[in-house]
N, C-alpha and C positions, 0 to 999 in steps of 0.2 A: 504494500500499499504506500501511497505518497508520504512525503513528511508533511508535517502541518504548515511549514514556510517553505518557500522556494530556497533552493541551494545557492550558495555563493557563486558558484559556476553560472547558474541560470541568471543571476543578477548582473554579473559581468557580461554575458552574452547580449542581454537586453541593452545595457548601457552602450556597449560597442555599436550595436545595431543603430541606436539613435544617433550617435556620433557620425557614422557613416551616412545615414539618411539626411541630416541636416547639411552635410556638406555637398551632397549631390542632389540639385533640384529635381523634381519629378515633373513629367509631362502633367498637364492640368486634367486630362482625360483618364489618367492611369489610377486605377483603383486596386491593381495587384498588390501595391505596396501597402495599402492600407489592410487589405486580407492577409497578406503576410504577416504584418505587425500583429494584428489581433490573434493570429493563429500561434505566434510565437509567445504572446503574452498569456493566452490560455493554456500553454504548455509549461509554463513556468509560475509567473505570479499569481494567475487565476486558476491553477491547477485543481485546488481544492474546491473552488466553487463549480468547475465543470463538473467534478466528481459529485458534488451535492446535487446538481441538477439531474445526473444520470440517475441518482438513488430516488430522487423525488418522483421520478416518472410513474412509479407504482401509485402514488396518491393523485397525481395529475389524472391518470386514467381512472382511478376510482371516482373521483369528483366528476369527470365527464360522463362516466356511466351513470352516476346517481341522478344527475340532471335528467337524464332521458326518462325517468320514471316518476309517475305521479306520487308514488309511495317510494322514497329513495331508499329504504330498507331492503327493497327487493335487490338491489345491486349491492348493498352493503355487506349482506350475507355471503356473497361470492367473493369476497377479498380474501386472498390466501395469506396466512400467517401460521406459525407454529403453536404460539402460546399468547394468551391474553389473560392480564391480572385484573380481575373485576373487583373492585372494593364495595362493601356495604356502605349504606349512606345514613346519615342522621340529621335531623332537623337542626338548622344553625340559626335562623333568623326569620323574624316576621316583618314585612314592610307594609306601607300603606296601600289601600286598595285590594287587600287580599292576596297579597304576593308573599309566597313563601320560599324560603331558601334552605337547600340541602347540600351538605358537603360529605366527602369521604369521612367514614368513621376510622379511628386510628387501630392499625394492626388487624384489620379484617379484610384479608385479600383472598378471593377465591380464583385458582388458576383455571383458565378454560382452554380446550382446544378448539380448532377452528369448528369442529362438528359441534361442540357444546354451545359455542357462541351462536351458531346458525339456529339451533334448537330453541335457545334462549329468544332470539330475537323473533322466530316464527311464533312463539307463545304469545308475544306481545302483538304481533300482527292479527292473530286470531281474536284478541281481546280488541281490536279496532285502533290500536296505535299505529301512526303512520309518520314517516319523516317527510316534512314538506320542503325544507331547505336545508342546505349544509354550506360549511365553508372549511377549507383546510389550507393551512399556510406553513410552510417549511422555516421555522424560526431559528434553528442551529443545526451545525453538522460537525462532526469530528471523525477524522480518519487518521489514525496513528499507526505507524509500522508495525505489522505483526499483531495488528488488533482488528476486531470486526468493527466497522463503521458504526456510528450511533447519530441519532437525530432526535430533535424535539419538533413536534408539529402542534401548532395551535388549531383547535377546532370549535366549531359551533354546529349543534343540530337542533332544528326548529321542529318539535314533535307535537301532534294533536292526538288525542284520544284519552281514555278508551271510550267505546260506545256507550256504555252505562253511565259514565259521569264525564261528559266532554270537558277536558282541561287543554291548556297549552302549556308546554314545556320548553325552556331553553335549556340545552346541555352545552356547557362551555368549559374548556379547560386546556390542558397540555398533555401531549403524549410523548412518553420516552420510548424511542424505537432503537432496537438493537437489529442491525441487518444481516441477512443471509449472504453468504457467497454466492456469486453469480458471474457467468462469462460476461466480458465487457459488452457484447453485443446483445445481451438479455437484460430483461427486467429483474431487478432485485426485490425481493418481498421481505416483509418483517420477520425476523426470528422470534422476537417477543415484543409485545406492546403493553406498556404499563403506564397506568394513569398517573401522571406526575402531580397534577394539580386539576380540580374540577368543581364546578359547582352547578347545581340545577335550580332554576327558578321556575315556578309554576303559578299560574293564576287561572280562574275560570275562562271558559272559551267565549268571552264577550268582548270583542275588539272595540276600539275606539270608534271605529267607523268600518264598514265594508268598502273594500277598495272600490273606487268609482273611476273607471276611465271615462272621462268626459269627451275629449276630443283627441282625434288622431289624425296625422298627416299622411299624405301620400308618400310612398318611397322616394328617397332621395330629395326631399324637400324639408324645410327647417322654419315653418311659419310662426312657431311658438317660441322660439328661441329668447325673445324678450318678452317679459310680462310686466305690465304696470297696474297696480291696484289704486283707485281712488273713487271716492263718491263724487263723481263729476256733476250730476244732475241735482245733487244735494237733497236728494230723498230719504236719507238716512241709510242706504243700502250701498255698500262698496261694490263699484263696478270693475270690470276686468279688460284691459286693453292688450292687444297683442299687434305691436307696430309692423312686424314683417308681414302679417297677414292684412293689415290695415283693418282691423276688425275690433269693435267695441261689443262688449256683452254687457248689456244693462241688466243690472240685478233687479228682478221682479219679485224676490223674496221666496223663501221655502226652496232655496237652491235651483230655482228656475230663472234662466238667463236668456235675454233676447238679443240675437246678433244683429248688429248694425254697422255701418261704416264709420271707421274712426275718423278720417279725414276726407272730405269730399274731394279735394284736389291733390290727390296723392302725388308727390315727386317721384321721379324715376330713380332707380336703384335700390339695393337691399338695404334696409335699416340695419345698423350695427349698435346703436346705442340710442337711448331716449328717456326723457323724464317729463313729469308733470310739475309746474311750478308758476307761481304769479311773479313774473319777472319784472314788471313795472309798477307793481303794487297798486293796480286799479281794482283789485278785488275779483279780477278774471283770471282763470288758469290759462298759461301757455303750455303748449305741447312742443317740447323741443326734441329734435332728432337729428342724427348724422347718417348718412349713407355711404356705402363702400366706395372709396376712392374719389368721392367728391369733395371739393376744397371748402365747402360752406356748411355752416350749422343753420338749420332751418327752424322756423317756429310757426305755429298755428295760434289762435286765440280761440278760446271757448265761447261759443255764442250762448249764453243763457236763455235768449228768447226761443232758439230752435233745439237747445240741448245737445249742440253737436259742434264739431270743429268743421263748419262749412265755409269758412273763408279760404281765401288763397294763401298759400305759405309765403313767408318773407325771410329773407336772410338776416341774421343777426351778427354773423362773423364770418370772415374769408380768411383762410389760410393760404400762405404763398404755394403750398403744395397740396396735392391730393391727400385725403385723411383716410386712415384705416382706424377709426375710432372703435374703442372697445369699452369705454367707460366714460360716463357723464354724471357728474354730481355738481349740486348748487348750494350756496350758502354765502352769507354776507361777512366779508372780512374787513371792509372799510368802515363800518359802523353807520353807513347811510340808510340801512334796511333793504337796500337792493342787492339781491343775491349775485355773487361772483360765480363762474363756473370753472370747474376742474375738468379737463379733457384729456384722458388716458388713451393711448393708441396701442393696438394689439401688435405683437411680433411673434408669430408662432414659432415654436421650436422647430428646428430642423429646415425651416424656411431658407432657401438658397444655400443649403448645407451648413448653416449656423446654429452652433449652440450657445444659449446664453452663458456669458463669460465674465467672472468666473460663476460657475453653476450656483454658488451659494450666496452671492451678492451682486447679482448682474445689474448693469447700469447702461446697457448697449442696445437697447430697444429703440423704436421710434419715439420721437420726443413727445412728451406731455405738454399741455398749455395750461396756464392760469389766466382767465379772461376776466377783466373787469367790467363791471356792469356800468354803462354811461347813462343809465335812467331812461333812455329813449329807444329801448328794444335793440340797442346796438352794444357791441362789446369790443373791447381792445386788449391786445395780448401784453401781459405784465409779467409774463413768466421771469424774465431776466432780473426783476426786481424783488424776487423773493428766492427762498432756499429751495424751491421746485427746480431752479435751473440747475442745480448741482446734481438733482436725483430725477431728471426729467426722462432718463432712459429706462426708467423701471418699466416692468411688464405688470401694470396694475391691473387689478380685478375689481376691487371696491374702494371707494373713498368716501369719507364723511367729513362734512364740516360741522364741528360742535365745540362748544365751550367747555373743554376739557377740565381747566382749572378753576373755573367759576370767578373769571375775572372781568366777565361781560364783554369778552372779546371772543369771536368764533375762530377756532384752530382748525387744522386740517389733519386728518388721520388717513393714511393711505396703506393698503394691503396689496402686496405684489407677489407674483410667482417668481421663484428663482431668487428670492430676497428676503422679504418679509414685512414687517410693520415699520413705517416711518411717521413720525410725530413732528408736525410743523407748527410751532407755537406762534400765535397772533401777537405781535408786539407793535402796539400803536399803527396797525393796519398793515404791518409787514410780517411775512411768514418766515420764521426762523427756525432751522432744524435743530430739535431739542429731543431728539429720538432717545439718546442714551440717559437723559434726565428722566424720562417718563417710564422707560420699560426695562425690566431687568434682563431680558433676552428677546431681541426682535426677530431672530431667524426662523423661517418657516418657507414652505412653498405655499405662498398665501393665496387663497381662492375667495374667501369672503370674511366678514366679522360681523358681529352683532353685539349691541349693547343692552344691558340688563343689570339689575341690582340682584345677583344670584344669592347673596348671603343675606339679603334684607337688612343691611346695615345703614342704609341711607346713602351710600356712594355707588355711583354707577361702575360697574364691572364691564371688561371687555373680553369676548370670545374671538379670538382670530383662528379661522379655518384652514387647514392645509392638508398636506399629503404625509402619511406615516408609511414607511417602506419596511416590509419583512426582508426584503433583500439587503437592504442597507444594514438592518441590525444583525443579519446573519454574516455579512462580510466583517462587521465590527467584531463579532464574536469571534470570528476565525483570525482576526488580526491581519487582513489582506488589504493591500493598497500599493500605490507605486510611489517609492521612495522619493522620485524627482517631483512629486506634487504633495508635499507635507500638509499644505493648507486644505487640500481636498479630503484627507483623511481627517483632519483636525475638525473640520466643519460637517462633516457627514451626518452625524447624529443629531447635530443642532438644526440642520435645515431640514432633516427627515424626521424631526420629532412628531410632527402630526399636527394636532391643534394645540394652542396655547391659551389657557384662560387665566387672565389676569384680573386680580381683585384690585379694586380702586380704592383710594383714599379720599379725604375731602379735598386735597389739593391736586388731585387729577393723577397722581402717580400710579402706576399700574405694576404689580408684582404676582408672580405665580406662588401657589400654596401646594401642600401635599394633595389636597382634594383636586388640584389641577389634573394630575395624573388620570383621574376618573374618566376624563373625556378627551385624553391625548390621542389615542389611536382608534380611529373610526375608519381608516382606510384611505383611499384617494377621495377625498371630500371636497365638496363644491358648495351649493348653497346651504343656508342654515336658517333657523327661526328660534328665537329665544322668548317665546311667549309662555305664559303660564296655563298649561292646556288642562290642568284639572282644578285651577283656582284655588290653590291651597295657600297663596301668597308668596310661594317660591318659584320663580321662573324655571322652566324646563328647557330643553334643547333638542331641536330635531336636526339632523344633518343627512343631506343626500349624498351617496357614495357611488362609487364605480367610475373608471374611465372608459375603457373600450372592452366590452364584453363580446366575443366572437363565439365560436363553437368549441373552443377547448379552454381549459384553464392554465395552459402552458403560456408563461407571462415573460413579456419583453423586458421587464424590469431589470433583469440581470444584464442585458446588453447595454442598457443605460448606465448602470452603476459601475460596471467593469471597463467599458470603453468609451462610450459617447461623451462622458463628462470630461475625459483627458484629451479629446481630440483637437482642441482648439490650437495647439502650438505647432503640431508636426505636419499638418497638411492644409492645403490651400482650400478655400470655400468651393472652388469649382471640383476639386477631387471629391471633397465631402459630399457635395450635393449629388454627384454621379453615384457615389457609394450609397447614400442613403436611399436614393431612388430604387436601387436594386435590392438593397439589404437592410434598409432601416424600417422604421414602424410602418410606413406608407405601404412597403412591399409586404412585409411579414404580418403585420396586424392587418392592414388593409386587404391582404391576400388570404386572410383567414387561416393563417398558419399558427397564429397564437393571439392572445389578447394582451391587454395591459392593465393590471389591476382589475382583472375581471369578476364579475359575479359577486361583487361587494354589496351587502346588504345595508339599506338605510337605518340610522341609529336614531333611537329616541331615548334620551337621557332624562330618566326621572329625577327630579331634584330631591334629595332627601333631608328636606327641612334645613338646607344651608350646609349640611354635614358631609356632602359628597354627591355623587349621582351614579346611577344604575341604569345600564342600558336594557330596557325591556320592550325594545321595538315591536319583537315578534308576539309578545303577550298582549300587545295593544292592536295586532294587525297592521303595523306599520313598517314592517322589514321588507320594503319593496326590492326586489332583486334586479331591477333594470339599472340602467346607467342614469343616475340622477343628475340634474343640473340645477335650475332655479327652484327656489322654495319661498313660499309666501305663507305666514301666518296671520290669518284674519278671521274674524267673526262674520262670516258671510250672511247668516240669518238672523243676526242680532239677538241671540237667545243667551249671550254671555259666554258661551264656550267658544274658545279659538278653534278655527277650523284650519286646514291645510290645503294649499295648492302645491302640487308637484309636478315639474317638467322633466320628463324622462326621454332620454335618446335611446332608440333601438340602434345599437351599433352595427346589426347585421343587415337590417333593412335600409338603413340610414334615414329613419323617419322619427318624428317626435310625437310623444303622447302627453296629454294634460290629464293628471289625476287629481280629484277633488275628494278629500276625506272630511266627511261630515261628523264633527265631533258629537258623539251621542254618549258620552261618559255619564254614568250614574254617580249619585253622591258627591258632585263637586261642591266647591266651597262658594261662599259670596263673592260678589265682585262689583266693580264700577268701571266704566268706559268713559273717555273724554274723547270727544271729537272736535278738533281744531278747525276753525272757519276762517278764511282771510278776510281781513278788514281793510278798506282802501287805505293806502298810505302806511301800512303794518305789515311786517313780515311775520310769518310763522316757522318758517325753516329754523332749526336750533332752539325750539321752545322746550323747556324742561318742566315737566308735572311732578309734583310732590303730593304724596298722601301722608298725613299724619295719623295713625291709629293709635289706640291707647298703649300698646306695648311695642309699637315699632314705627319707623319712619322709612319709606322706600320712594324711588323715583323712576321716572321713564323719559326717554329722550325722543323727540322728533327730528330725523335727520334724513338726508339722502344718502344713497350710495352704499348702505350696508347689505343690501340685497344683491347677490351675484346675479347679473343680467336682469335686474328688475327694480321694482320700487314698491315700498310698502305705502299703505294708505296713511292719512294724517290722522289715525285713531290711535289712542293709547289705552291698553287694557291693563287692568290691575286685578289679580285675584286677591281675595281677602281671608280666605279660609273660614274659621268659625267667627271672624269678627263681624259684628253687626252694626258697628259705629266707626265712622272717620271723623275725627276731631276737626280736621281742617284739610281741604284740598287746595294747593297753591300753584299757579300757573306762572312761571317765570318766563316771560316773553323775550325775545332776542334783543329788544331795545332797551332792556332794563326794568320795564314795568311789570308789576305782579298783580295778578287778579287772585283773590282769596275767597273760597266758599266754605262757610263754617257748616259742619254737620250735613253734608250732602246726603240724600237719600240713596242708598246702595241698590245693587242689582238692576241698575238702569244706566243708559247712555247720557251724558251731559254734552250739549252742543254750546260750544263757547268761542267767542271772538273777543277782541281787545276793546270792544265798546262797553263790555260788562263791567 
């Protein structure tokens, strides 16, 4: 068996190879050198990882076969092994809403043969148990000379049954695998399987909502990729807009929506980013959008007489070059009430052979812009007058203007892929980079963020959502990496951390705690929502997961971590573009030979009264297995219970689905909602609402940009739990004024504007 680390001879060989290569320039179209380099590295530095991939084939095939069955246990009982050590289980803990936890009892293990295991599972099958979903991830691998290789796999099984008393079960944990010997060209199977760690969660079979596929696009179309939610006609019911389809779905109540045209005179081109906001403070909503490769930002004004955007579009800003806008957000930084605009451009990975460099702090994308509102529905570029100029090459996915430190000035927080979170503090109307003063660690593959007071201490917290990587953790465990890139290894686990939950203090500083680890690893995550879905007064977290799910669980991720992130210095962009076209994700994933972080289930983290979080998505019917993208948490039927809108990408058919989850949880707590209405001459973006209850104080923010590829409505929901009294509700408007409402009636929505 190979050594755990490459031999000195291998390292010398690779170093000499690089020296010779850099001396002799290569033809731009020559990809043979790239192939040769990767093969040489696979045989030396990455030898252990290549071996890990060979051994994990048994579980890749198992997972692929299980997904072909409605009851996945049909495939599980066919999986070959010699010995399985099954513990007995004991009750560990009771959680809210009837959730029970069970863990292995100490020193009680029953060895099972493959035949014994099959008989046991078949017994459960006859009782009506069935495995509906599963996940398997290769967490660690060890192969020492003269010893059988070993691995650990994390797993999750989602089980329903029995027929006599339907329940839902989550079985999750870690398996220790000792591998059998097998010829190199054959699949190796486990000799023994031992449960290293495990927990069983169970709850009655009453989901939060039956999955509702509301809309589905035609193959090879993406009409639902952007979603905006707002009560445009001010009838009290949030409406839903899809700019790419040019469709507005007017909410008629009881989850009935009427489709109509969003803009009467739609401009040409595919919308890439959009938002609703009152740009000139006349009390009317503007619909702002950017389209692919156009140099303009366009806007429409909502016509209250016709309840539509029936006027012609008008330009509000023009760039010197075509735009590839991926993000738009608005908020006032000058203090005059008129919202500025942050415009972030997209720069897809592998475009023209380019990998974001360095992969852990990339600032080499298309330039972002900070646009000043000149009050006449026209904007000017003031990027170079702010700290945005130094970080304008970020691949930003979300951005929010918000007063983070409560100094009555609107700051800017930006979350970016291949980098993390940046904080630009507003100092007398100028944005200054103060990231290190606000955050204890900013690094992540940032996809979205959300604000909420998760621990109910009166200070706003921040959830930054990113990508956690099993492959990166496995490489870290094996100690593998290229010596000539020490920073790549140093930053690997920081950038691949996953999600970061920062708890806030009154001054706006944000730091992670032990409970932040509860929500760190949800997979390749995208959109999120931080609403209180059971109204117990502690906000919960829903996260959409999965990147590209094709027909197999074989993952491109190892190619990315062993080769792609190191490619920037050795080859030209022309060579890399040619190579990736033939052997990169477009070819391998697009060609359905593998996926990329495939089949990851959505997560629903139940807030355990501020003491931590528990992923109970399957128990509540929310563990959707498609490739999730945008998420909106909104009370669409105004019954006080927050519902969910989820955009899903079908990566095989290249189409989109829109799912609506109607929250029908029983025994939820009391609540209150606040609907903000624009007042002529007064802004609402950046409004902070505070509730003072007898035993706690909490707050919510209204901001743009925290939704991945979308926008929340100007409604703020508070769960109250068993509280029947709110001493005072305070609305802190962006201009410094405060509206106070003493002892408001609960279990209703308050509609407020700044005239009150």
